[in-house]
KEZA-588779 format. One record per residue (C-alpha): x, y, z. Coordinates in Angstrom, 2 decimals, always signed. Last residue first. Layout:
N
<u: X v: Y w: Z>
...
***
This chain:
375
<u: -7.57 v: +19.65 w: -19.33>
<u: -8.93 v: +21.01 w: -16.06>
<u: -10.06 v: +17.60 w: -14.80>
<u: -6.50 v: +16.28 w: -14.44>
<u: -6.89 v: +12.51 w: -14.11>
<u: -5.36 v: +10.08 w: -11.66>
<u: -4.81 v: +6.36 w: -11.41>
<u: -3.05 v: +4.19 w: -8.81>
<u: -2.89 v: +0.44 w: -9.12>
<u: -2.60 v: -2.72 w: -7.01>
<u: -1.70 v: -6.21 w: -8.21>
<u: -1.69 v: -9.61 w: -6.47>
<u: +0.06 v: -12.76 w: -7.65>
<u: +0.32 v: -16.48 w: -6.96>
<u: -2.96 v: -17.16 w: -5.16>
<u: -3.05 v: -20.77 w: -3.95>
<u: -2.41 v: -19.90 w: -0.29>
<u: -4.88 v: -17.08 w: +0.12>
<u: -3.81 v: -13.66 w: +1.48>
<u: -0.83 v: -13.35 w: -0.87>
<u: +2.71 v: -14.21 w: +0.23>
<u: +5.24 v: -11.63 w: -0.84>
<u: +7.97 v: -10.95 w: -3.38>
<u: +8.12 v: -7.46 w: -4.91>
<u: +7.64 v: -5.98 w: -8.36>
<u: +7.23 v: -2.31 w: -9.37>
<u: +5.58 v: -1.20 w: -12.60>
<u: +5.40 v: +2.17 w: -14.36>
<u: +2.82 v: +1.87 w: -17.13>
<u: +3.59 v: +2.26 w: -20.83>
<u: +3.41 v: -1.37 w: -21.98>
<u: +0.25 v: -2.39 w: -20.07>
<u: -0.99 v: -5.63 w: -21.66>
<u: +2.26 v: -6.81 w: -23.24>
<u: +4.33 v: -5.48 w: -20.36>
<u: +1.99 v: -7.33 w: -17.97>
<u: +2.41 v: -10.72 w: -19.63>
<u: +6.21 v: -10.46 w: -20.02>
<u: +6.69 v: -9.18 w: -16.46>
<u: +4.52 v: -11.97 w: -15.09>
<u: +6.51 v: -14.61 w: -16.96>
<u: +9.88 v: -13.23 w: -15.89>
<u: +8.94 v: -12.72 w: -12.23>
<u: +7.13 v: -15.99 w: -11.47>
<u: +10.23 v: -17.77 w: -10.14>
<u: +10.57 v: -14.99 w: -7.56>
<u: +7.71 v: -16.50 w: -5.59>
<u: +4.35 v: -15.29 w: -4.30>
<u: +4.54 v: -12.24 w: -6.53>
<u: +3.30 v: -8.78 w: -5.49>
<u: +2.87 v: -6.40 w: -8.42>
<u: +2.66 v: -2.65 w: -7.94>
<u: +1.20 v: -0.50 w: -10.73>
<u: +1.61 v: +3.24 w: -11.18>
<u: +0.24 v: +6.07 w: -13.28>
<u: -2.76 v: +4.28 w: -14.76>
<u: -4.64 v: +6.82 w: -16.93>
<u: -2.46 v: +6.50 w: -20.05>
<u: -2.89 v: +2.74 w: -20.28>
<u: -6.58 v: +2.96 w: -19.43>
<u: -7.28 v: +5.25 w: -22.39>
<u: -9.03 v: +2.71 w: -24.69>
<u: -11.13 v: +1.37 w: -21.82>
<u: -12.82 v: +4.73 w: -21.18>
<u: -12.04 v: +6.44 w: -17.90>
<u: -14.34 v: +8.84 w: -16.06>
<u: -17.24 v: +6.37 w: -16.24>
<u: -16.54 v: +4.95 w: -12.73>
<u: -17.21 v: +1.34 w: -13.76>
<u: -14.53 v: +1.38 w: -16.47>
<u: -11.73 v: +1.43 w: -13.92>
<u: -13.18 v: -1.35 w: -11.78>
<u: -13.88 v: -3.66 w: -14.74>
<u: -10.41 v: -2.97 w: -16.13>
<u: -8.82 v: -4.01 w: -12.84>
<u: -10.94 v: -7.16 w: -12.58>
<u: -10.14 v: -8.20 w: -16.16>
<u: -6.43 v: -7.62 w: -15.56>
<u: -6.67 v: -9.71 w: -12.39>
<u: -8.40 v: -12.54 w: -14.29>
<u: -5.67 v: -12.44 w: -16.96>
<u: -2.98 v: -12.48 w: -14.27>
<u: -4.52 v: -15.54 w: -12.63>
<u: -4.73 v: -17.40 w: -15.93>
<u: -1.06 v: -16.74 w: -16.69>
<u: +0.07 v: -17.73 w: -13.20>
<u: -1.74 v: -21.06 w: -13.05>
<u: -1.37 v: -22.50 w: -9.52>
<u: -5.17 v: -22.35 w: -8.99>
<u: -6.78 v: -20.39 w: -11.80>
<u: -9.77 v: -18.82 w: -10.04>
<u: -10.20 v: -18.17 w: -6.32>
<u: -13.75 v: -17.69 w: -5.01>
<u: -15.62 v: -14.68 w: -3.64>
<u: -17.33 v: -13.63 w: -6.84>
<u: -14.36 v: -13.92 w: -9.12>
<u: -10.95 v: -13.87 w: -7.43>
<u: -7.58 v: -13.75 w: -9.17>
<u: -6.12 v: -11.04 w: -6.95>
<u: -6.43 v: -7.29 w: -6.57>
<u: -4.57 v: -5.19 w: -3.98>
<u: -6.82 v: -2.17 w: -3.82>
<u: -7.29 v: +0.22 w: -6.72>
<u: -6.88 v: +3.89 w: -5.79>
<u: -8.55 v: +6.38 w: -8.14>
<u: -7.74 v: +10.06 w: -7.98>
<u: -9.72 v: +12.74 w: -9.84>
<u: -8.51 v: +16.30 w: -10.34>
<u: -9.26 v: +20.02 w: -10.26>
<u: -12.78 v: +20.59 w: -8.97>
<u: -12.23 v: +17.68 w: -6.59>
<u: -12.84 v: +13.94 w: -7.00>
<u: -11.84 v: +11.04 w: -4.74>
<u: -12.32 v: +7.40 w: -5.70>
<u: -11.63 v: +4.21 w: -3.75>
<u: -11.22 v: +0.69 w: -5.07>
<u: -12.16 v: -2.89 w: -4.17>
<u: -13.33 v: -1.56 w: -0.82>
<u: -12.03 v: -2.82 w: +2.52>
<u: -13.27 v: -4.56 w: +5.64>
<u: -11.87 v: -8.10 w: +5.44>
<u: -14.55 v: -10.49 w: +6.73>
<u: -14.90 v: -11.47 w: +10.41>
<u: -14.13 v: -14.94 w: +11.78>
<u: -14.52 v: -16.19 w: +15.35>
<u: -13.17 v: -19.73 w: +15.62>
<u: -12.92 v: -22.56 w: +13.10>
<u: -10.37 v: -21.07 w: +10.75>
<u: -10.01 v: -19.33 w: +7.38>
<u: -12.68 v: -17.20 w: +5.70>
<u: -14.03 v: -18.44 w: +2.37>
<u: -16.96 v: -20.41 w: +3.81>
<u: -17.86 v: -17.70 w: +6.34>
<u: -19.25 v: -15.60 w: +3.50>
<u: -17.52 v: -12.52 w: +2.14>
<u: -19.54 v: -9.29 w: +2.40>
<u: -16.67 v: -6.99 w: +3.46>
<u: -14.71 v: -8.23 w: +0.43>
<u: -17.44 v: -6.99 w: -1.91>
<u: -18.23 v: -9.94 w: -4.14>
<u: -16.36 v: -9.70 w: -7.41>
<u: -17.18 v: -9.23 w: -11.09>
<u: -19.39 v: -6.17 w: -10.52>
<u: -16.45 v: -4.47 w: -8.79>
<u: -17.40 v: -2.07 w: -6.01>
<u: -16.09 v: +1.47 w: -5.54>
<u: -15.60 v: +3.29 w: -2.24>
<u: -16.39 v: +6.99 w: -1.96>
<u: -15.07 v: +10.53 w: -1.75>
<u: -16.71 v: +12.75 w: -4.37>
<u: -16.92 v: +16.54 w: -4.52>
<u: -14.09 v: +16.76 w: -1.99>
<u: -13.66 v: +19.65 w: +0.44>
<u: -15.81 v: +18.12 w: +3.19>
<u: -14.02 v: +14.77 w: +3.09>
<u: -11.02 v: +15.80 w: +5.23>
<u: -8.74 v: +13.11 w: +3.92>
<u: -6.99 v: +9.90 w: +4.95>
<u: -3.93 v: +7.95 w: +3.78>
<u: -2.51 v: +5.07 w: +5.83>
<u: +0.69 v: +2.99 w: +5.88>
<u: +0.72 v: +0.14 w: +8.40>
<u: +3.35 v: -2.31 w: +9.63>
<u: +2.50 v: -5.55 w: +11.46>
<u: +5.56 v: -7.13 w: +13.03>
<u: +9.02 v: -8.49 w: +12.17>
<u: +9.32 v: -10.99 w: +9.31>
<u: +9.04 v: -11.57 w: +5.56>
<u: +5.96 v: -9.49 w: +4.83>
<u: +2.62 v: -10.68 w: +3.53>
<u: -0.04 v: -8.46 w: +2.02>
<u: -3.20 v: -6.65 w: +3.04>
<u: -3.70 v: -3.93 w: +0.43>
<u: -6.54 v: -1.52 w: +0.97>
<u: -9.16 v: +0.77 w: -0.52>
<u: -10.87 v: +2.44 w: +2.38>
<u: -14.10 v: +1.51 w: +4.16>
<u: -17.04 v: +3.80 w: +4.78>
<u: -18.53 v: +2.87 w: +8.15>
<u: -15.51 v: +3.64 w: +10.32>
<u: -17.13 v: +4.36 w: +13.68>
<u: -13.90 v: +4.38 w: +15.68>
<u: -14.62 v: +1.22 w: +17.70>
<u: -16.34 v: -0.49 w: +14.78>
<u: -13.24 v: +0.07 w: +12.63>
<u: -11.21 v: -1.32 w: +15.55>
<u: -13.22 v: -4.54 w: +15.89>
<u: -13.32 v: -5.28 w: +12.15>
<u: -9.62 v: -4.46 w: +11.74>
<u: -8.77 v: -6.82 w: +14.61>
<u: -10.82 v: -9.66 w: +13.12>
<u: -9.21 v: -9.07 w: +9.72>
<u: -5.74 v: -9.10 w: +11.29>
<u: -6.46 v: -12.39 w: +13.04>
<u: -7.71 v: -13.79 w: +9.73>
<u: -4.45 v: -12.76 w: +8.08>
<u: -2.35 v: -14.19 w: +10.92>
<u: -4.18 v: -17.55 w: +10.89>
<u: -5.84 v: -18.49 w: +14.17>
<u: -5.26 v: -21.19 w: +16.77>
<u: -6.58 v: -20.18 w: +20.19>
<u: -5.08 v: -18.31 w: +23.15>
<u: -3.25 v: -15.94 w: +20.78>
<u: +0.49 v: -15.27 w: +20.57>
<u: +1.53 v: -18.01 w: +18.16>
<u: -0.34 v: -16.68 w: +15.14>
<u: -0.97 v: -19.33 w: +12.51>
<u: +0.79 v: -18.91 w: +9.19>
<u: -0.65 v: -17.43 w: +5.98>
<u: +0.38 v: -13.81 w: +6.63>
<u: +3.85 v: -14.69 w: +7.86>
<u: +4.32 v: -11.03 w: +8.81>
<u: +1.45 v: -8.73 w: +7.79>
<u: +2.12 v: -5.54 w: +5.85>
<u: -1.08 v: -3.48 w: +5.91>
<u: -1.47 v: -0.76 w: +3.28>
<u: -4.37 v: +1.67 w: +3.63>
<u: -6.21 v: +4.05 w: +1.31>
<u: -9.22 v: +6.38 w: +1.70>
<u: -9.62 v: +6.76 w: +5.45>
<u: -11.95 v: +9.62 w: +6.35>
<u: -10.61 v: +12.15 w: +8.80>
<u: -11.59 v: +12.99 w: +12.37>
<u: -8.01 v: +14.22 w: +13.01>
<u: -7.72 v: +12.77 w: +16.53>
<u: -10.44 v: +10.11 w: +16.20>
<u: -10.24 v: +8.73 w: +12.65>
<u: -6.68 v: +9.39 w: +11.51>
<u: -4.76 v: +9.22 w: +14.77>
<u: -6.99 v: +6.56 w: +16.34>
<u: -6.77 v: +4.37 w: +13.24>
<u: -2.97 v: +4.21 w: +13.44>
<u: -3.15 v: +3.62 w: +17.21>
<u: -5.58 v: +0.72 w: +16.77>
<u: -3.55 v: -0.92 w: +14.00>
<u: -0.38 v: -1.00 w: +16.09>
<u: -2.04 v: -2.02 w: +19.36>
<u: -4.17 v: -4.73 w: +17.74>
<u: -1.27 v: -6.31 w: +15.84>
<u: +0.34 v: -6.72 w: +19.26>
<u: +3.46 v: -4.86 w: +20.35>
<u: +6.65 v: -6.87 w: +20.72>
<u: +8.73 v: -5.22 w: +18.00>
<u: +7.08 v: -1.84 w: +18.53>
<u: +9.92 v: -0.15 w: +20.41>
<u: +12.62 v: -1.82 w: +18.36>
<u: +10.97 v: -0.44 w: +15.22>
<u: +10.83 v: +3.12 w: +16.59>
<u: +13.58 v: +4.49 w: +14.31>
<u: +11.57 v: +3.16 w: +11.37>
<u: +8.55 v: +5.39 w: +12.17>
<u: +5.38 v: +3.46 w: +11.35>
<u: +3.56 v: +5.17 w: +8.52>
<u: +1.09 v: +8.03 w: +8.16>
<u: -0.38 v: +10.32 w: +5.52>
<u: -3.00 v: +13.01 w: +6.17>
<u: -4.51 v: +14.85 w: +3.24>
<u: -6.21 v: +18.27 w: +3.18>
<u: -7.57 v: +19.59 w: -0.12>
<u: -7.26 v: +23.34 w: -0.67>
<u: -5.40 v: +22.88 w: -3.98>
<u: -2.65 v: +21.34 w: -1.86>
<u: -2.68 v: +20.66 w: +1.85>
<u: -0.33 v: +18.17 w: +3.45>
<u: -0.12 v: +16.85 w: +6.98>
<u: +2.50 v: +14.12 w: +7.21>
<u: +2.52 v: +11.61 w: +10.04>
<u: +5.31 v: +9.51 w: +11.50>
<u: +4.09 v: +6.91 w: +13.94>
<u: +5.65 v: +5.26 w: +17.01>
<u: +4.45 v: +7.90 w: +19.51>
<u: +3.39 v: +10.86 w: +17.37>
<u: +6.13 v: +12.24 w: +15.14>
<u: +5.24 v: +15.18 w: +12.91>
<u: +5.80 v: +16.20 w: +9.30>
<u: +4.20 v: +19.41 w: +8.03>
<u: +3.32 v: +20.36 w: +4.45>
<u: +0.96 v: +23.28 w: +3.85>
<u: -0.20 v: +25.26 w: +0.82>
<u: +1.56 v: +23.07 w: -1.75>
<u: +1.14 v: +24.66 w: -5.17>
<u: +1.15 v: +21.83 w: -7.71>
<u: +3.17 v: +22.53 w: -10.88>
<u: +6.22 v: +20.88 w: -9.30>
<u: +4.46 v: +17.51 w: -9.51>
<u: +3.91 v: +15.89 w: -6.16>
<u: +6.23 v: +13.19 w: -4.85>
<u: +6.56 v: +9.47 w: -4.29>
<u: +10.11 v: +8.14 w: -4.05>
<u: +10.17 v: +4.35 w: -4.28>
<u: +13.23 v: +2.42 w: -3.13>
<u: +13.84 v: -1.28 w: -3.79>
<u: +16.65 v: -3.17 w: -2.10>
<u: +18.40 v: -6.52 w: -2.33>
<u: +17.35 v: -7.40 w: -5.89>
<u: +16.95 v: -11.06 w: -6.79>
<u: +14.35 v: -10.43 w: -9.52>
<u: +11.69 v: -9.24 w: -7.07>
<u: +12.19 v: -6.91 w: -4.12>
<u: +12.03 v: -8.62 w: -0.71>
<u: +9.55 v: -7.50 w: +1.90>
<u: +10.69 v: -6.28 w: +5.29>
<u: +9.25 v: -2.75 w: +4.81>
<u: +10.90 v: +0.61 w: +5.48>
<u: +8.69 v: +3.71 w: +5.43>
<u: +10.15 v: +7.21 w: +5.52>
<u: +7.69 v: +10.10 w: +5.47>
<u: +8.63 v: +13.52 w: +4.14>
<u: +10.03 v: +16.74 w: +5.60>
<u: +13.62 v: +15.62 w: +6.24>
<u: +15.49 v: +18.30 w: +8.17>
<u: +18.76 v: +17.06 w: +6.65>
<u: +18.20 v: +14.63 w: +3.78>
<u: +21.69 v: +13.14 w: +3.33>
<u: +22.49 v: +12.44 w: +6.97>
<u: +18.97 v: +11.54 w: +8.09>
<u: +18.65 v: +9.14 w: +5.14>
<u: +21.90 v: +7.40 w: +6.12>
<u: +20.77 v: +6.96 w: +9.73>
<u: +17.38 v: +5.62 w: +8.66>
<u: +19.10 v: +3.11 w: +6.36>
<u: +21.36 v: +1.86 w: +9.15>
<u: +18.47 v: +1.58 w: +11.63>
<u: +16.35 v: -0.23 w: +9.05>
<u: +19.19 v: -2.67 w: +8.35>
<u: +19.55 v: -3.44 w: +12.06>
<u: +15.78 v: -3.87 w: +12.53>
<u: +15.60 v: -6.15 w: +9.49>
<u: +18.49 v: -8.34 w: +10.66>
<u: +16.85 v: -8.67 w: +14.06>
<u: +13.53 v: -9.56 w: +12.43>
<u: +14.96 v: -12.28 w: +10.19>
<u: +16.99 v: -12.78 w: +7.01>
<u: +16.05 v: -9.44 w: +5.47>
<u: +15.54 v: -8.16 w: +1.92>
<u: +14.65 v: -4.47 w: +1.88>
<u: +11.63 v: -2.65 w: +0.54>
<u: +11.99 v: +1.10 w: +0.92>
<u: +9.24 v: +3.69 w: +0.75>
<u: +10.11 v: +7.37 w: +0.49>
<u: +6.94 v: +9.34 w: +0.97>
<u: +5.45 v: +12.75 w: +0.29>
<u: +8.26 v: +14.44 w: -1.62>
<u: +7.44 v: +17.95 w: -2.88>
<u: +10.13 v: +19.93 w: -1.07>
<u: +12.92 v: +17.72 w: -2.49>
<u: +11.50 v: +18.01 w: -6.03>
<u: +14.11 v: +20.16 w: -7.77>
<u: +14.88 v: +17.47 w: -10.35>
<u: +18.62 v: +17.89 w: -9.67>
<u: +17.91 v: +17.77 w: -5.94>
<u: +15.95 v: +14.51 w: -6.14>
<u: +18.45 v: +12.96 w: -8.52>
<u: +21.36 v: +13.79 w: -6.21>
<u: +19.48 v: +12.42 w: -3.19>
<u: +18.82 v: +9.15 w: -5.01>
<u: +22.50 v: +8.89 w: -5.93>
<u: +23.43 v: +9.53 w: -2.29>
<u: +21.06 v: +6.73 w: -1.31>
<u: +23.02 v: +4.16 w: -3.29>
<u: +26.30 v: +5.83 w: -2.25>
<u: +25.69 v: +5.11 w: +1.43>
<u: +25.44 v: +1.37 w: +0.80>
<u: +23.33 v: -1.04 w: -1.19>
<u: +23.45 v: -4.38 w: -2.93>
<u: +21.52 v: -6.06 w: -5.77>
<u: +19.99 v: -2.69 w: -6.61>
<u: +16.69 v: -0.92 w: -7.10>
<u: +15.55 v: +2.67 w: -7.64>
<u: +12.12 v: +3.99 w: -8.63>
<u: +11.06 v: +7.64 w: -8.93>
<u: +7.33 v: +8.26 w: -8.82>
<u: +4.91 v: +11.06 w: -9.61>
<u: +1.70 v: +12.34 w: -8.07>
<u: +0.14 v: +15.21 w: -9.99>
***
């Protein structure tokens, strides 16, 4: 049902996006787009804000009355590319009953109903980046949760959290605390505030600069046969991590997310696998060894997929529709591509450069799977 178009380039201008527009119209999918996500290389926050403004202006010119979300992230594409654009859309065979884009403060939201299942998508509106430049992590994450959990009273199923300098200490707090641990503390407090007891699948990943950016998906759970988080028998649940693996000497709360999240209706099953690293139990494995880390990640991904019984191991390649690979350094691109193409030759893969949540982790991988239950 969900499909992806991927574009990348070593430079970009108006014509880069014009080519995307031409493909979208020739495929007849303009009305079915959910999200256009753009990763762009940036020198610093000012450079990122300027590039985002230029990109937003181009998109508004070539997609008049845009009815999909636009998310721009300061995270460099791999393999020395300057820009990476992902167009995520619904298959033309899906009857969309409702699709409405709205702007609420600094967020864009998309209400979409297909097959009588209501989804709410959100991202930070790129034209509001100057407005949020000096907001706290707390304010950005709190407002995103408020929209989904309090205003719409939905259940979060998938979140992406792009954290600037994720491994560095935050300079705007009264005590020394790492940015990732600060984010985890904030998420813990805000989930408690809004009564989030069932956690979503999530990716918490580094970005090059700017501020916290969030992309959320939530659902009205009443119309789903199954809507639940999935544990991995090879890993400790992240929300149960001990104090020993959390960073810092002050208040520390664990990361509140599920290893994966599953939704099932009468028509389809969706399976979102969180950003997955080389962790067994709660400890890192394969320090500074890319090949070993990727093998552990593959094992973790297969363990998650096989645990839900809908997918057998011999059909995993056809079930995974999309895989995103975050590399700590561009030097790991060729080796990781070779290893993953050998293991998953038919799967669409996207590579970006980002710090992972622990310093000696070199790679993190997330996946999206779906299955048509009417076939």
